[in-house]
Every structure is written in C-alpha cells, then in structure tokens.
N, CA, C and O of each residue as an XYZ file, in Angstrom:
820
protein
N    -127.521    -57.472     87.339
C    -128.536    -58.515     87.491
C    -128.108    -59.748     86.706
O    -127.657    -59.642     85.566
N    -128.250    -60.905     87.316
C    -127.929    -62.167     86.632
C    -129.223    -62.959     86.416
O    -130.011    -63.162     87.339
N    -129.414    -63.396     85.176
C    -130.653    -64.050     84.765
C    -130.316    -65.368     84.081
O    -129.355    -65.441     83.315
N    -131.101    -66.411     84.352
C    -130.914    -67.676     83.651
C    -132.197    -68.035     82.909
O    -133.289    -68.027     83.478
N    -132.037    -68.351     81.626
C    -133.158    -68.740     80.770
C    -132.956    -70.167     80.278
O    -131.822    -70.595     80.065
N    -134.041    -70.902     80.097
C    -133.910    -72.289     79.641
C    -133.689    -72.383     78.140
O    -134.274    -71.627     77.364
N    -132.848    -73.308     77.748
C    -132.729    -73.610     76.324
C    -134.080    -74.131     75.820
O    -134.892    -74.636     76.595
N    -134.301    -74.002     74.529
C    -135.507    -74.590     73.962
C    -136.667    -73.625     73.865
O    -136.480    -72.427     73.654
N    -137.876    -74.162     74.023
C    -139.084    -73.430     73.656
C    -139.344    -72.190     74.501
O    -139.998    -71.259     74.030
N    -138.845    -72.152     75.749
C    -139.116    -71.003     76.605
C    -138.092    -69.879     76.453
O    -138.309    -68.772     76.947
N    -136.986    -70.154     75.778
C    -135.920    -69.150     75.716
C    -136.371    -67.872     74.999
O    -136.253    -66.777     75.548
N    -136.880    -68.013     73.788
C    -137.242    -66.833     73.002
C    -138.324    -66.017     73.685
O    -138.244    -64.789     73.730
N    -139.340    -66.693     74.218
C    -140.431    -65.971     74.877
C    -139.941    -65.273     76.146
O    -140.316    -64.133     76.420
N    -139.101    -65.966     76.917
C    -138.568    -65.359     78.132
C    -137.700    -64.155     77.823
O    -137.801    -63.124     78.488
N    -136.847    -64.281     76.816
C    -135.965    -63.184     76.423
C    -136.784    -61.985     75.960
O    -136.506    -60.845     76.331
N    -137.787    -62.260     75.151
C    -138.631    -61.177     74.621
C    -139.385    -60.466     75.747
O    -139.419    -59.236     75.786
N    -139.989    -61.230     76.663
C    -140.782    -60.621     77.732
C    -139.909    -59.759     78.646
O    -140.286    -58.637     78.986
N    -138.759    -60.273     79.038
C    -137.874    -59.498     79.910
C    -137.362    -58.250     79.203
O    -137.209    -57.197     79.823
N    -137.099    -58.370     77.914
C    -136.666    -57.207     77.149
C    -137.752    -56.140     77.085
O    -137.473    -54.952     77.249
N    -138.984    -56.562     76.848
C    -140.094    -55.604     76.798
C    -140.346    -54.978     78.161
O    -140.891    -53.878     78.256
N    -139.946    -55.686     79.225
C    -140.110    -55.157     80.582
C    -138.958    -54.234     80.983
O    -138.937    -53.717     82.100
N    -137.998    -54.025     80.072
C    -136.967    -53.031     80.319
C    -135.584    -53.553     80.633
O    -134.686    -52.757     80.907
N    -135.372    -54.878     80.604
C    -134.038    -55.406     80.862
C    -133.152    -55.210     79.631
O    -133.561    -55.503     78.508
N    -131.949    -54.717     79.854
C    -130.976    -54.513     78.775
C    -130.179    -55.796     78.602
O    -129.186    -56.014     79.297
N    -130.615    -56.655     77.667
C    -130.002    -57.967     77.488
C    -129.432    -58.102     76.087
O    -129.951    -57.519     75.136
N    -128.357    -58.875     75.968
C    -127.779    -59.194     74.663
C    -128.152    -60.621     74.295
O    -128.041    -61.515     75.134
N    -128.590    -60.861     73.065
C    -128.913    -62.227     72.650
C    -127.665    -63.097     72.596
O    -126.562    -62.601     72.368
N    -127.847    -64.400     72.808
C    -126.725    -65.334     72.738
C    -126.372    -65.620     71.276
O    -127.254    -65.694     70.420
N    -125.094    -65.777     71.003
C    -124.621    -66.115     69.671
C    -124.318    -67.602     69.594
O    -123.631    -68.149     70.457
N    -124.827    -68.249     68.566
C    -124.547    -69.658     68.292
C    -124.602    -70.512     69.560
O    -125.668    -70.654     70.159
N    -123.468    -71.082     69.978
C    -123.425    -71.968     71.145
C    -123.062    -71.231     72.437
O    -122.768    -71.865     73.451
N    -123.081    -69.931     72.405
C    -122.739    -69.120     73.569
C    -123.720    -69.373     74.717
O    -124.932    -69.392     74.503
N    -123.210    -69.565     75.911
C    -124.039    -69.829     77.084
C    -124.190    -68.624     77.991
O    -125.074    -68.609     78.847
N    -123.346    -67.606     77.824
C    -123.423    -66.390     78.630
C    -123.367    -65.187     77.693
O    -122.466    -65.080     76.860
N    -124.332    -64.288     77.834
C    -124.278    -63.014     77.122
C    -124.291    -61.893     78.157
O    -124.829    -62.064     79.251
N    -123.705    -60.755     77.818
C    -123.510    -59.734     78.835
C    -123.653    -58.337     78.268
O    -123.179    -58.041     77.171
N    -124.318    -57.478     79.038
C    -124.340    -56.043     78.786
C    -123.836    -55.368     80.065
O    -123.474    -56.044     81.028
N    -123.815    -54.044     80.069
C    -123.380    -53.334     81.273
C    -124.317    -53.585     82.449
O    -123.907    -53.481     83.605
N    -125.565    -53.913     82.160
C    -126.570    -54.064     83.218
C    -126.891    -55.509     83.568
O    -127.398    -55.777     84.657
N    -126.608    -56.440     82.673
C    -127.192    -57.776     82.854
C    -126.323    -58.874     82.250
O    -125.776    -58.719     81.159
N    -126.205    -59.985     82.976
C    -125.647    -61.220     82.443
C    -126.791    -62.213     82.272
O    -127.588    -62.418     83.188
N    -126.864    -62.820     81.106
C    -127.915    -63.803     80.837
C    -127.265    -65.154     80.558
O    -126.426    -65.277     79.666
N    -127.655    -66.150     81.316
C    -127.136    -67.506     81.172
C    -128.189    -68.367     80.477
O    -129.383    -68.254     80.755
N    -127.735    -69.216     79.581
C    -128.618    -70.168     78.917
C    -128.300    -71.556     79.458
O    -127.168    -72.023     79.341
N    -129.304    -72.225     80.058
C    -129.077    -73.508     80.728
C    -130.149    -74.509     80.323
O    -131.176    -74.136     79.755
N    -129.906    -75.771     80.616
C    -130.937    -76.789     80.419
C    -132.135    -76.461     81.312
O    -131.978    -76.000     82.442
N    -133.320    -76.705     80.787
C    -134.539    -76.321     81.500
C    -134.585    -76.885     82.913
O    -135.014    -76.198     83.839
N    -134.146    -78.133     83.090
C    -134.235    -78.772     84.408
C    -133.224    -78.208     85.397
O    -133.308    -78.488     86.592
N    -132.267    -77.414     84.912
C    -131.267    -76.836     85.818
C    -131.617    -75.429     86.281
O    -131.017    -74.933     87.235
N    -132.575    -74.776     85.629
C    -132.862    -73.375     85.938
C    -133.230    -73.152     87.410
O    -132.651    -72.261     88.031
N    -134.167    -73.917     88.007
C    -134.486    -73.677     89.416
C    -133.295    -73.884     90.344
O    -133.180    -73.212     91.368
N    -132.412    -74.807     89.992
C    -131.227    -75.074     90.814
C    -130.301    -73.856     90.803
O    -129.798    -73.444     91.848
N    -130.078    -73.278     89.609
C    -129.222    -72.091     89.512
C    -129.807    -70.918     90.297
O    -129.076    -70.198     90.977
N    -131.121    -70.726     90.204
C    -131.744    -69.616     90.923
C    -131.669    -69.850     92.431
O    -131.382    -68.924     93.189
N    -131.921    -71.062     92.859
C    -131.840    -71.359     94.294
C    -130.440    -71.102     94.841
O    -130.282    -70.702     95.995
N    -129.424    -71.333     94.007
C    -128.048    -71.258     94.493
C    -127.321    -69.986     94.078
O    -126.090    -69.958     94.072
N    -128.064    -68.919     93.727
C    -127.386    -67.644     93.600
C    -127.703    -66.770     92.410
O    -127.484    -65.560     92.476
N    -128.219    -67.338     91.302
C    -128.607    -66.484     90.182
C    -129.846    -65.687     90.599
O    -130.745    -66.227     91.243
N    -129.892    -64.410     90.234
C    -130.940    -63.537     90.748
C    -132.343    -63.964     90.342
O    -133.249    -64.003     91.175
N    -132.523    -64.282     89.073
C    -133.865    -64.685     88.637
C    -133.780    -65.546     87.388
O    -132.752    -65.597     86.713
N    -134.891    -66.224     87.096
C    -134.914    -67.103     85.939
C    -136.328    -67.347     85.470
O    -137.295    -66.963     86.127
N    -136.434    -67.988     84.328
C    -137.722    -68.398     83.773
C    -137.717    -69.921     83.691
O    -136.783    -70.527     83.166
N    -138.770    -70.523     84.216
C    -138.858    -71.977     84.245
C    -140.299    -72.381     84.011
O    -141.177    -71.529     83.873
N    -140.544    -73.689     83.967
C    -141.902    -74.207     83.921
C    -142.318    -74.680     85.302
O    -141.475    -75.081     86.104
N    -143.605    -74.634     85.580
C    -144.084    -75.120     86.877
C    -143.735    -76.588     87.085
O    -143.512    -77.021     88.216
N    -143.688    -77.353     86.001
C    -143.360    -78.779     86.109
C    -141.947    -78.983     86.648
O    -141.724    -79.833     87.509
N    -141.000    -78.207     86.143
C    -139.600    -78.357     86.559
C    -139.427    -77.947     88.019
O    -138.721    -78.613     88.777
N    -140.073    -76.851     88.410
C    -139.954    -76.405     89.796
C    -140.550    -77.424     90.758
O    -139.949    -77.716     91.792
N    -141.720    -77.971     90.439
C    -142.347    -78.949     91.318
C    -141.548    -80.243     91.382
O    -141.510    -80.899     92.423
N    -140.916    -80.609     90.288
C    -140.096    -81.827     90.297
C    -138.880    -81.641     91.184
O    -138.518    -82.548     91.933
N    -138.242    -80.478     91.112
C    -137.045    -80.221     91.916
C    -137.367    -79.874     93.364
O    -136.644    -80.273     94.277
N    -138.466    -79.121     93.577
C    -138.763    -78.621     94.909
C    -137.786    -77.557     95.369
O    -137.531    -77.434     96.567
N    -137.233    -76.786     94.443
C    -136.231    -75.768     94.783
C    -136.846    -74.659     95.636
O    -138.012    -74.302     95.470
N    -136.041    -74.124     96.550
C    -136.488    -73.091     97.478
C    -136.264    -71.715     96.848
O    -135.243    -71.069     97.083
N    -137.227    -71.285     96.054
C    -137.155    -69.998     95.366
C    -138.500    -69.292     95.499
O    -139.499    -69.903     95.881
N    -138.515    -68.004     95.180
C    -139.755    -67.242     95.149
C    -140.355    -67.283     93.747
O    -139.627    -67.323     92.755
N    -141.684    -67.274     93.669
C    -142.381    -67.294     92.382
C    -143.380    -66.131     92.363
O    -144.544    -66.304     92.726
N    -142.925    -64.949     91.939
C    -143.824    -63.792     91.983
C    -144.847    -63.737     90.853
O    -145.865    -63.055     90.973
N    -144.585    -64.451     89.753
C    -145.463    -64.316     88.589
C    -145.607    -65.612     87.803
O    -144.641    -66.354     87.620
N    -146.830    -65.874     87.340
C    -147.042    -66.839     86.266
C    -146.984    -66.068     84.964
O    -147.521    -64.964     84.875
N    -146.341    -66.629     83.954
C    -146.113    -65.928     82.690
C    -147.068    -66.436     81.610
O    -147.556    -67.563     81.696
N    -147.336    -65.619     80.602
C    -148.381    -65.945     79.625
C    -147.908    -66.820     78.461
O    -148.380    -66.653     77.337
N    -147.009    -67.723     78.706
C    -146.559    -68.634     77.652
C    -146.128    -69.950     78.291
O    -146.149    -70.093     79.513
N    -145.736    -70.910     77.454
C    -145.338    -72.216     77.969
C    -146.508    -73.036     78.464
O    -146.336    -73.904     79.319
N    -147.710    -72.776     77.938
C    -148.898    -73.477     78.410
C    -148.964    -74.890     77.814
O    -148.911    -75.066     76.597
N    -149.076    -75.862     78.670
C    -149.257    -77.244     78.248
C    -149.759    -78.025     79.462
O    -150.238    -77.424     80.424
N    -149.658    -79.337     79.432
C    -150.136    -80.135     80.556
C    -149.240    -81.354     80.736
O    -148.584    -81.810     79.799
N    -149.227    -81.867     81.957
C    -148.508    -83.095     82.266
C    -149.549    -84.195     82.399
O    -150.453    -84.104     83.230
N    -149.423    -85.231     81.584
C    -150.484    -86.227     81.507
C    -149.962    -87.658     81.548
O    -148.841    -87.953     81.133
N    -150.814    -88.525     82.061
C    -150.591    -89.973     82.016
C    -151.085    -90.488     80.674
O    -152.201    -90.170     80.264
N    -150.269    -91.280     79.983
C    -150.663    -91.851     78.698
C    -150.334    -93.336     78.681
O    -149.377    -93.788     79.308
N    -151.149    -94.077     77.949
C    -150.976    -95.525     77.863
C    -151.151    -95.968     76.417
O    -151.793    -95.269     75.633
N    -150.589    -97.122     76.050
C    -150.798    -97.631     74.697
C    -152.274    -97.949     74.476
O    -152.970    -98.397     75.387
N    -152.728    -97.716     73.278
C    -154.160    -97.848     72.996
C    -154.679    -99.274     73.185
O    -155.886    -99.486     73.300
N    -153.769   -100.249     73.216
C    -154.190   -101.643     73.421
C    -154.235   -102.045     74.902
O    -154.577   -103.184     75.220
N    -153.900   -101.139     75.789
C    -153.867   -101.518     77.208
C    -154.190   -100.303     78.084
O    -153.344    -99.843     78.852
N    -155.417    -99.788     77.964
C    -155.806    -98.585     78.684
C    -156.450    -98.958     80.019
O    -157.337    -99.808     80.085
N    -155.980    -98.299     81.079
C    -156.554    -98.483     82.418
C    -156.705    -97.112     83.064
O    -156.010    -96.165     82.696
N    -157.604    -97.010     84.018
C    -157.707    -95.798     84.817
C    -156.545    -95.763     85.815
O    -156.070    -96.818     86.236
N    -156.080    -94.573     86.201
C    -154.954    -94.469     87.133
C    -155.185    -95.231     88.445
O    -154.249    -95.789     89.017
N    -156.418    -95.249     88.907
C    -156.729    -95.945     90.166
C    -156.542    -97.449     90.070
O    -156.498    -98.139     91.089
N    -156.433    -97.963     88.842
C    -156.332    -99.414     88.629
C    -154.928    -99.853     88.207
O    -154.761   -100.927     87.629
N    -153.926    -99.031     88.493
C    -152.577    -99.315     88.007
C    -151.663    -99.946     89.055
O    -150.444    -99.918     88.884
N    -152.191   -100.499     90.101
C    -151.367   -101.208     91.086
C    -150.462   -102.222     90.396
O    -150.935   -103.071     89.640
N    -149.148   -102.130     90.662
C    -148.201   -103.067     90.091
C    -147.711   -102.696     88.707
O    -146.855   -103.387     88.155
N    -148.226   -101.630     88.136
C    -147.807   -101.210     86.804
C    -146.512   -100.384     86.884
O    -146.173    -99.837     87.934
N    -145.807   -100.308     85.763
C    -144.583    -99.511     85.683
C    -144.829    -98.273     84.824
O    -145.529    -98.331     83.813
N    -144.237    -97.149     85.247
C    -144.452    -95.880     84.561
C    -143.106    -95.203     84.299
O    -142.328    -94.976     85.225
N    -142.843    -94.890     83.055
C    -141.624    -94.177     82.674
C    -141.897    -92.691     82.548
O    -142.922    -92.297     81.990
N    -140.990    -91.849     83.060
C    -141.215    -90.411     83.043
C    -139.939    -89.646     83.377
O    -139.021    -90.203     83.978
N    -139.876    -88.373     82.991
C    -138.830    -87.463     83.478
C    -139.174    -86.941     84.863
O    -138.314    -86.414     85.570
N    -140.439    -87.091     85.248
C    -140.956    -86.444     86.454
C    -141.220    -87.466     87.558
O    -142.359    -87.672     87.975
N    -140.156    -88.093     88.016
C    -140.279    -89.184     88.982
C    -140.915    -88.710     90.286
O    -141.772    -89.403     90.834
N    -140.517    -87.554     90.791
C    -141.046    -87.076     92.073
C    -142.519    -86.701     91.975
O    -143.311    -87.076     92.840
N    -142.898    -85.962     90.928
C    -144.297    -85.578     90.753
C    -145.180    -86.808     90.619
O    -146.227    -86.899     91.260
N    -144.759    -87.754     89.785
C    -145.576    -88.939     89.525
C    -145.672    -89.818     90.772
O    -146.740    -90.345     91.084
N    -144.563    -89.973     91.476
C    -144.593    -90.780     92.702
C    -145.558    -90.187     93.715
O    -146.337    -90.919     94.327
N    -145.520    -88.873     93.902
C    -146.442    -88.225     94.849
C    -147.892    -88.388     94.399
O    -148.779    -88.619     95.221
N    -148.127    -88.267     93.102
C    -149.495    -88.370     92.570
C    -150.110    -89.724     92.910
O    -151.243    -89.800     93.386
N    -149.356    -90.784     92.662
C    -149.906    -92.114     92.923
C    -149.914    -92.455     94.416
O    -150.796    -93.179     94.878
N    -148.951    -91.946     95.166
C    -148.990    -92.141     96.616
C    -150.242    -91.522     97.214
O    -150.853    -92.097     98.115
N    -150.628    -90.353     96.717
C    -151.831    -89.690     97.217
C    -153.088    -90.499     96.931
O    -154.089    -90.366     97.635
N    -153.038    -91.340     95.898
C    -154.181    -92.204     95.579
C    -154.036    -93.589     96.209
O    -154.911    -94.442     96.057
N    -152.923    -93.805     96.918
C    -152.622    -95.123     97.515
C    -152.560    -96.213     96.451
O    -153.023    -97.334     96.665
N    -151.989    -95.872     95.314
C    -151.774    -96.833     94.229
C    -150.278    -97.108     94.144
O    -149.472    -96.186     94.020
N    -149.916    -98.389     94.211
C    -148.510    -98.792     94.249
C    -148.005    -99.053     92.836
O    -148.302   -100.091     92.244
N    -147.233    -98.099     92.293
C    -146.671    -98.246     90.950
C    -145.151    -98.160     91.020
O    -144.584    -97.627     91.974
N    -144.507    -98.697     89.986
C    -143.046    -98.610     89.852
C    -142.732    -97.463     88.899
O    -142.953    -97.576     87.693
N    -142.213    -96.350     89.440
C    -141.907    -95.174     88.635
C    -140.405    -95.122     88.379
O    -139.615    -95.149     89.323
N    -140.006    -95.049     87.113
C    -138.579    -94.971     86.810
C    -138.315    -93.866     85.801
O    -139.204    -93.469     85.047
N    -137.075    -93.371     85.798
C    -136.729    -92.168     85.039
C    -136.318    -92.482     83.607
O    -135.492    -93.359     83.355
N    -136.910    -91.747     82.684
C    -136.503    -91.720     81.287
C    -136.322    -90.265     80.888
O    -137.034    -89.398     81.395
N    -135.388    -89.978     79.993
C    -135.094    -88.594     79.647
C    -135.527    -88.177     78.253
O    -135.666    -86.983     77.988
N    -135.740    -89.110     77.373
C    -136.110    -88.730     76.016
C    -136.819    -89.853     75.293
O    -136.672    -91.022     75.651
N    -137.603    -89.496     74.253
C    -138.368    -90.473     73.471
C    -139.148    -91.415     74.388
O    -139.126    -92.634     74.223
N    -139.828    -90.821     75.346
C    -140.517    -91.607     76.377
C    -141.616    -92.477     75.772
O    -141.942    -93.537     76.306
N    -142.188    -92.019     74.645
C    -143.278    -92.785     74.018
C    -142.833    -94.164     73.561
O    -143.668    -95.037     73.325
N    -141.521    -94.373     73.432
C    -141.013    -95.685     73.015
C    -141.198    -96.761     74.093
O    -141.325    -97.945     73.780
N    -141.212    -96.344     75.353
C    -141.132    -97.301     76.459
C    -142.218    -98.381     76.427
O    -141.886    -99.554     76.595
N    -143.497    -98.046     76.220
C    -144.506    -99.112     76.188
C    -144.332   -100.070     75.014
O    -144.519   -101.277     75.167
N    -143.976    -99.539     73.841
C    -143.821   -100.419     72.675
C    -142.616   -101.344     72.819
O    -142.579   -102.416     72.214
N    -141.621   -100.930     73.627
C    -140.455   -101.767     73.883
C    -140.685   -102.731     75.052
O    -139.845   -103.585     75.337
N    -141.819   -102.587     75.717
C    -142.155   -103.485     76.819
C    -141.459   -103.166     78.123
O    -141.409   -104.015     79.013
N    -140.911   -101.942     78.264
C    -140.222   -101.618     79.514
C    -141.071   -100.743     80.431
O    -140.663   -100.449     81.555
N    -142.251   -100.323     79.961
C    -143.171    -99.564     80.811
C    -144.600    -99.844     80.360
O    -144.862   -100.062     79.177
N    -145.512    -99.834     81.315
C    -146.926    -99.997     80.982
C    -147.574    -98.675     80.614
O    -148.573    -98.637     79.897
N    -146.993    -97.590     81.113
C    -147.544    -96.260     80.880
C    -146.420    -95.243     80.954
O    -145.308    -95.560     81.377
N    -146.720    -94.011     80.538
C    -145.760    -92.917     80.654
C    -146.474    -91.697     81.228
O    -147.699    -91.593     81.172
N    -145.692    -90.781     81.778
C    -146.201    -89.452     82.110
C    -145.260    -88.448     81.458
O    -144.049    -88.477     81.678
N    -145.843    -87.553     80.646
C    -145.000    -86.609     79.912
C    -145.790    -85.345     79.588
O    -147.002    -85.280     79.792
N    -145.074    -84.345     79.080
C    -145.687    -83.104     78.626
C    -146.532    -83.375     77.382
O    -146.099    -84.070     76.463
N    -147.732    -82.822     77.366
C    -148.611    -82.936     76.200
C    -149.044    -81.540     75.781
O    -149.473    -80.737     76.610
N    -148.928    -81.260     74.496
C    -149.445    -80.004     73.952
C    -150.634    -80.317     73.046
O    -151.783    -80.175     73.464
N    -150.372    -80.736     71.827
C    -151.473    -81.068     70.910
C    -151.917    -82.523     71.034
O    -153.054    -82.855     70.700
N    -151.031    -83.389     71.510
C    -151.342    -84.820     71.565
C    -150.951    -85.570     70.309
O    -151.154    -86.781     70.222
N    -150.384    -84.859     69.323
C    -150.065    -85.500     68.043
C    -148.946    -86.535     68.179
O    -148.966    -87.560     67.497
N    -147.960    -86.269     69.066
C    -146.873    -87.241     69.247
C    -147.397    -88.532     69.860
O    -146.991    -89.622     69.456
N    -148.292    -88.417     70.828
C    -148.900    -89.611     71.410
C    -149.653    -90.402     70.346
O    -149.490    -91.617     70.236
N    -150.472    -89.713     69.568
C    -151.273    -90.384     68.546
C    -150.398    -91.082     67.522
O    -150.715    -92.186     67.078
N    -149.291    -90.440     67.144
C    -148.393    -91.030     66.153
C    -147.726    -92.299     66.667
O    -147.273    -93.135     65.886
N    -147.670    -92.434     67.997
C    -147.042    -93.609     68.590
C    -148.049    -94.536     69.256
O    -147.703    -95.314     70.145
N    -149.314    -94.442     68.809
C    -150.392    -95.331     69.270
C    -150.606    -95.264     70.783
O    -150.869    -96.269     71.442
N    -150.482    -94.029     71.311
C    -150.698    -93.798     72.732
C    -151.955    -92.959     72.932
O    -152.353    -92.187     72.060
N    -152.575    -93.128     74.109
C    -153.801    -92.404     74.438
C    -153.580    -91.634     75.740
O    -153.073    -92.182     76.719
N    -153.965    -90.365     75.738
C    -153.899    -89.570     76.960
C    -155.029    -90.007     77.885
O    -156.204    -89.870     77.548
N    -154.669    -90.530     79.045
C    -155.652    -91.104     79.965
C    -156.112    -90.092     81.008
O    -157.307    -89.998     81.291
N    -155.176    -89.329     81.586
C    -155.558    -88.356     82.602
C    -154.526    -87.240     82.701
O    -153.319    -87.478     82.658
N    -155.030    -86.018     82.834
C    -154.152    -84.869     83.078
C    -153.788    -84.838     84.561
O    -154.665    -84.886     85.424
N    -152.476    -84.756     84.853
C    -152.036    -84.623     86.235
C    -152.025    -83.167     86.671
O    -152.378    -82.855     87.808
N    -151.619    -82.271     85.772
C    -151.538    -80.859     86.124
C    -151.374    -80.004     84.882
O    -150.831    -80.449     83.870
N    -151.854    -78.762     84.973
C    -151.568    -77.768     83.950
C    -150.195    -77.165     84.221
O    -149.750    -77.088     85.367
N    -149.532    -76.742     83.149
C    -148.173    -76.203     83.247
C    -148.131    -74.832     82.593
O    -148.793    -74.581     81.586
N    -147.341    -73.956     83.186
C    -147.110    -72.633     82.618
C    -145.681    -72.220     82.917
O    -145.058    -72.732     83.846
N    -145.166    -71.292     82.124
C    -143.894    -70.660     82.476
C    -144.107    -69.770     83.695
O    -145.179    -69.189     83.866
N    -143.085    -69.666     84.542
C    -143.138    -68.840     85.740
C    -141.820    -68.090     85.901
O    -140.783    -68.503     85.381
N    -141.884    -66.984     86.630
C    -140.686    -66.235     86.974
C    -140.191    -66.703     88.340
O    -140.966    -66.775     89.294
N    -138.909    -67.017     88.432
C    -138.291    -67.447     89.686
C    -137.348    -66.357     90.186
O    -136.659    -65.712     89.396
N    -137.322    -66.155     91.503
C    -136.436    -65.158     92.106
C    -135.684    -65.790     93.274
O    -136.278    -66.470     94.111
N    -134.388    -65.562     93.322
C    -133.569    -66.022     94.438
C    -133.973    -65.282     95.716
O    -134.180    -64.069     95.694
N    -134.082    -66.009     96.819
C    -134.577    -65.411     98.063
C    -133.648    -64.323     98.606
O    -134.118    -63.307     99.117
N    -132.352    -64.528     98.499
C    -131.419    -63.513     98.981
C    -131.430    -62.295     98.059
O    -131.385    -61.159     98.530
N    -131.490    -62.528     96.751
C    -131.540    -61.412     95.798
C    -132.773    -60.542     96.015
O    -132.722    -59.324     95.838
N    -133.880    -61.174     96.400
C    -135.101    -60.410     96.656
C    -134.877    -59.369     97.762
O    -135.519    -58.318     97.773
N    -133.971    -59.668     98.682
C    -133.659    -58.729     99.765
C    -132.564    -57.740     99.354
O    -132.682    -56.539     99.601
N    -131.506    -58.246     98.730
C    -130.363    -57.378     98.423
C    -130.586    -56.512     97.185
O    -129.963    -55.459     97.042
N    -131.481    -56.956     96.282
C    -131.790    -56.193     95.063
C    -133.288    -55.910     94.998
O    -133.917    -55.998     93.943
N    -133.827    -55.572     96.144
C    -135.282    -55.424     96.315
C    -135.880    -54.486     95.273
O    -136.843    -54.852     94.599
N    -135.332    -53.290     95.132
C    -135.928    -52.286     94.251
C    -135.829    -52.695     92.781
O    -136.781    -52.519     92.021
N    -134.672    -53.244     92.378
C    -134.516    -53.663     90.981
C    -135.487    -54.789     90.625
O    -136.145    -54.749     89.586
N    -135.567    -55.793     91.500
C    -136.410    -56.950     91.193
C    -137.887    -56.579     91.255
O    -138.657    -56.972     90.378
N    -138.291    -55.838     92.263
C    -139.700    -55.456     92.349
C    -140.101    -54.539     91.201
O    -141.225    -54.614     90.704
N    -139.177    -53.668     90.778
C    -139.454    -52.823     89.623
C    -139.638    -53.645     88.362
O    -140.524    -53.367     87.554
N    -138.795    -54.663     88.193
C    -138.914    -55.540     87.029
C    -140.230    -56.307     87.060
O    -140.905    -56.424     86.037
N    -140.599    -56.830     88.226
C    -141.864    -57.571     88.343
C    -143.044    -56.662     87.982
O    -143.963    -57.093     87.286
N    -143.025    -55.413     88.448
C    -144.095    -54.475     88.091
C    -144.136    -54.240     86.582
O    -145.209    -54.187     85.981
N    -142.955    -54.098     85.978
C    -142.901    -53.877     84.527
C    -143.431    -55.084     83.758
O    -144.144    -54.931     82.767
N    -143.078    -56.286     84.222
C    -143.569    -57.497     83.552
C    -145.086    -57.569     83.655
O    -145.762    -57.885     82.676
N    -145.619    -57.279     84.828
C    -147.076    -57.279     84.996
C    -147.738    -56.314     84.009
O    -148.770    -56.623     83.413
N    -147.126    -55.151     83.853
C    -147.696    -54.144     82.931
C    -147.638    -54.640     81.490
O    -148.604    -54.487     80.742
N    -146.506    -55.237     81.095
C    -146.394    -55.767     79.730
C    -147.462    -56.825     79.483
O    -148.099    -56.833     78.430
N    -147.659    -57.719     80.454
C    -148.687    -58.777     80.307
C    -150.071    -58.163     80.235
O    -150.887    -58.560     79.404
N    -150.340    -57.193     81.101
C    -151.662    -56.543     81.128
C    -151.944    -55.813     79.818
O    -153.091    -55.759     79.373
N    -150.916    -55.255     79.206
C    -151.074    -54.508     77.967
C    -151.207    -55.404     76.744
O    -151.306    -54.923     75.615
N    -151.207    -56.730     76.985
C    -151.510    -57.649     75.890
C    -150.331    -58.338     75.262
O    -150.292    -58.532     74.047
N    -149.338    -58.722     76.103
C    -148.181    -59.450     75.572
C    -148.635    -60.699     74.837
O    -147.806    -61.446     74.318
C-alpha cells in the first residue's frame, strides 16, 4: 500500500490515525520524504500536492477539504476525519470593512483562487482574485489587496494584523482520499482499512 501524508499540522494526526487503524508504517526521519515497511510506503508531501498524487496513482492520502476543492482532483472520499477542523474565511482590514455582496471591483489575495472565484461568481460579484502563498495578512497593509481569504482557526493572526473576519466561506476538515483504480485493484485492503478507521473514530479517537 502506498500512502501520502501532508507535511505540517495534518501529518502527525494522519500518521497516528492510520497506525491505530492497523497500518504498519515507519515514521519519517529528519528530512526523509519516503518511509517504508514490508507492508507500506509512506510519502510526505506538501499539503497542496496530496490530492494530485492520489489522483495520479498513490493508493490513498490524507488532505483537507479546502485543498481538494481547490484542485478538483478526481479521487474518492470515503471518510471525513476527526481532526484538521478550521474554516476558510474572508477577512478585511478593520479600517475598510464591507460585506461580500458589496465588493464589486475589489481585489482579493488568497491561496484558494478557484474556490474564491466560484464563491463570488455565484453571488454575481465581480472581484479581482489573485494568488498569494504566504503571509497573506500583509497584502491589505501593503496596498496590494482590499481583502484576503485564508484559513482561520482562532483568529489571533488576523487580530494581530488589524484584520477582521467578515464571512466564513466554508468549514474545513481532514479527509481520507482514495485513488479510483486502487479502490478496484486493492478493494479488500482499502475497504478493510476504512472500516478500521471508522471503528477507531467511533471508539473515541
């Protein structure tokens, strides 16, 4: 079985949950990107690449709903997982707050260009959405964006940068991804793992 886990906050939880569900996995050492046992290869990848790897041949992976919706990857999603809970929200500087419906002509910086573009298209609001990859809260103070859309957990980062959460676009959770071909060729292994994960979650993971 080949598994891909995202670097960062979801890695430890994903590794732990799959291990409790019976997968024989070896932890990664230092900068190691592939770990291997007799039963399993585990790849560590950037979070935004996980759905792409699963779509193109890795048997299964752990990702966030935000990343999957942004990519639109053609994979199966048998389970929502009990971690990685946060939200994707529109935020604006506290000196220039507007409702989303009133943002015609405004510019929005985000990692989630596709999600944000669809959101405003559905409201028939014409905004300029452009991609930023890090320190997104800087964009309004630098005058290159009127608003941002980003992951929010506690809201403390927004507050520290004089930003206000204006509207939640969607709730986010970690999810299990399965390659469509693997679901057929490794049917019993994957379905057995999914059943085990469900049991671990039900028993109070």
